[in-house]
Backbone as numpy.savetxt, mean C-alpha at the origin, in Angstrom:
# Nx Ny Nz CAx CAy CAz Cx Cy Cz
9.76 -1.98 -14.38 10.51 -0.52 -13.58 10.34 -0.72 -12.45
11.05 0.10 -11.50 10.82 0.23 -10.35 10.66 1.70 -9.91
10.05 1.50 -8.97 9.51 3.61 -8.26 10.06 3.62 -7.89
10.63 4.80 -7.96 11.37 5.01 -6.28 10.19 5.81 -5.97
10.22 5.68 -4.29 9.19 5.99 -3.19 10.38 6.87 -2.17
9.94 7.73 -1.56 11.35 8.19 -0.92 10.85 8.70 0.01
11.59 8.10 1.39 11.36 8.31 2.96 11.94 9.57 3.21
10.85 9.75 4.69 11.75 10.87 5.29 12.56 10.08 7.18
13.47 10.67 7.50 14.16 10.55 8.58 12.46 9.79 8.89
13.40 8.95 9.73 12.24 7.93 10.41 11.23 6.69 9.17
11.73 6.72 8.48 10.99 6.06 7.75 9.43 6.25 6.74
8.57 7.41 7.29 7.59 7.63 6.85 7.68 7.94 5.34
6.62 7.09 4.77 7.13 7.85 3.20 6.46 9.15 2.93
6.84 9.66 1.75 6.69 10.90 1.87 5.44 11.40 0.52
5.21 9.78 -0.11 3.93 10.04 -1.19 2.55 9.82 -0.12
2.56 9.38 0.86 1.61 8.75 1.60 0.86 10.11 1.73
1.54 11.35 1.71 0.70 12.77 1.81 0.17 13.16 0.77
-0.20 12.05 -0.13 -0.73 12.32 -2.12 -2.38 11.59 -2.00
-3.10 12.38 -2.09 -4.43 12.15 -2.37 -4.58 10.98 -3.15
-3.90 10.42 -4.16 -3.30 8.95 -4.33 -3.18 7.90 -4.25
-2.78 8.10 -2.28 -2.30 7.06 -2.10 -3.33 6.81 -0.73
-3.63 5.08 -0.73 -4.05 5.07 0.46 -2.44 4.77 1.65
-2.80 6.10 2.35 -2.26 5.89 3.43 -1.62 5.19 4.58
-3.28 4.01 4.63 -3.15 2.96 5.59 -2.89 1.95 4.94
-2.44 1.84 3.17 -1.74 0.13 3.04 -0.19 1.32 3.07
0.06 1.93 2.85 1.34 2.85 2.66 1.99 2.02 4.06
1.34 2.84 4.74 1.86 2.63 6.02 2.49 1.04 6.16
1.48 0.19 5.85 1.60 -1.23 6.02 2.06 -1.69 5.14
3.50 -1.27 4.32 4.26 -1.50 3.81 3.85 -2.08 1.99
2.78 -1.74 1.30 2.02 -2.02 0.60 2.08 -0.83 -0.22
2.15 -0.97 -1.93 1.49 0.03 -2.22 1.04 1.40 -2.81
-0.43 0.96 -2.05 -1.24 1.90 -1.75 -2.04 2.48 -2.40
-1.55 3.21 -4.00 -1.72 3.40 -5.03 -3.50 3.63 -5.47
-3.97 4.86 -5.38 -5.40 4.78 -5.98 -6.16 4.66 -6.84
-6.78 4.67 -7.85 -7.01 4.31 -9.12 -8.24 5.39 -9.03
-7.87 7.05 -9.83 -9.12 7.15 -8.90 -10.39 7.51 -9.93
-10.17 6.84 -10.89 -11.24 7.09 -11.61 -12.48 5.38 -10.29
-11.56 4.92 -10.36 -12.86 3.11 -9.88 -12.29 3.08 -8.54
-11.23 4.00 -7.65 -11.24 3.80 -6.13 -10.75 3.10 -5.81
-10.45 1.70 -6.55 -9.46 0.73 -6.13 -7.95 0.91 -5.62
-7.48 0.10 -5.48 -6.25 0.61 -4.74 -5.60 -0.80 -4.60
-4.04 0.13 -4.75 -2.62 -1.43 -5.29 -3.08 -2.05 -3.71
-2.63 -3.82 -4.13 -2.08 -4.49 -2.72 -0.56 -4.87 -2.88
-0.02 -4.57 -3.99 1.41 -5.12 -4.14 2.51 -4.50 -3.09
3.55 -5.36 -2.69 4.56 -4.70 -1.87 4.84 -2.52 -2.65
5.03 -2.32 -1.57 5.77 -1.13 -2.01 6.93 -0.76 -2.86
7.03 -0.54 -3.95 8.22 -0.24 -4.28 8.18 -1.41 -5.71
7.19 -2.27 -5.90 6.82 -2.87 -6.97 7.25 -2.44 -8.11
8.00 -3.92 -8.45 8.22 -2.91 -10.24 6.84 -3.89 -11.12
6.94 -3.09 -12.27 5.47 -4.35 -13.08 4.84 -3.25 -12.61
3.15 -3.56 -13.32 1.65 -2.84 -13.23 1.41 -3.14 -11.93
0.44 -2.33 -11.66 0.17 -2.32 -10.04 -1.21 -3.62 -10.52
-1.62 -4.43 -9.08 -3.02 -5.08 -8.65 -4.12 -4.15 -8.16
-4.60 -3.37 -8.94 -5.73 -2.47 -8.31 -6.84 -3.64 -7.70
-6.86 -3.64 -6.60 -8.37 -4.43 -5.80 -9.43 -3.44 -5.00
-10.79 -4.11 -4.33 -11.76 -2.84 -4.39 -10.84 -2.63 -2.98
-11.10 -1.30 -1.82 -11.25 -0.93 -1.22 -11.56 -2.49 0.18
-12.63 -2.72 -0.04 -13.08 -4.28 1.19 -12.10 -5.14 0.59
-11.70 -5.65 -0.98 -10.85 -6.87 -0.63 -9.30 -5.71 -0.12
-8.98 -4.83 -0.23 -7.98 -4.73 0.41 -7.93 -4.79 1.86
-8.83 -4.53 1.94 -9.05 -4.37 3.87 -8.93 -5.63 4.71
-9.42 -6.63 3.41 -8.86 -8.15 4.12 -7.83 -8.30 3.91
-7.38 -8.40 3.05 -5.70 -8.94 2.90 -4.39 -7.75 3.73
-5.08 -6.68 4.11 -4.03 -5.95 4.96 -5.34 -6.48 6.85
-6.11 -6.85 6.90 -6.29 -7.60 7.86 -5.64 -9.06 8.53
-5.43 -9.96 7.42 -4.94 -10.79 7.34 -3.69 -11.03 7.28
-3.09 -9.96 6.84 -1.47 -9.82 6.76 -1.26 -9.11 8.36
-1.89 -8.72 9.07 -1.15 -8.11 10.76 -1.94 -9.34 11.23
-3.33 -9.97 11.17 -3.32 -10.85 11.92 -2.09 -12.08 11.74
-1.46 -12.45 10.82 -0.44 -13.62 10.37 1.01 -12.56 11.57
1.31 -11.25 11.50 2.26 -11.17 11.38 2.54 -10.89 13.13
1.04 -10.48 13.49 0.95 -10.89 15.49 0.87 -12.22 16.41
0.52 -13.35 15.52 0.68 -14.78 15.72 1.71 -15.27 15.15
3.08 -14.43 14.96 4.67 -15.10 14.45 5.31 -14.15 15.95
4.24 -12.93 16.59 5.16 -12.18 17.58 5.38 -13.55 18.88
């Protein structure tokens, strides 16, 4: 199952303004869906198929920092 995520002109995801989507992760190209009962967030790529991979916010922030660091080192 593929989730359709709409974007505005300029590429901004329309779901990033949804309280159940972590905006920081969504802007980084990750799913960012938040499990409201636990506060865990999905760290899989945006528009992924299958189930979300929910992690604690701390784990998600570490993953995001590693991705940004790796991207910066390849520039």
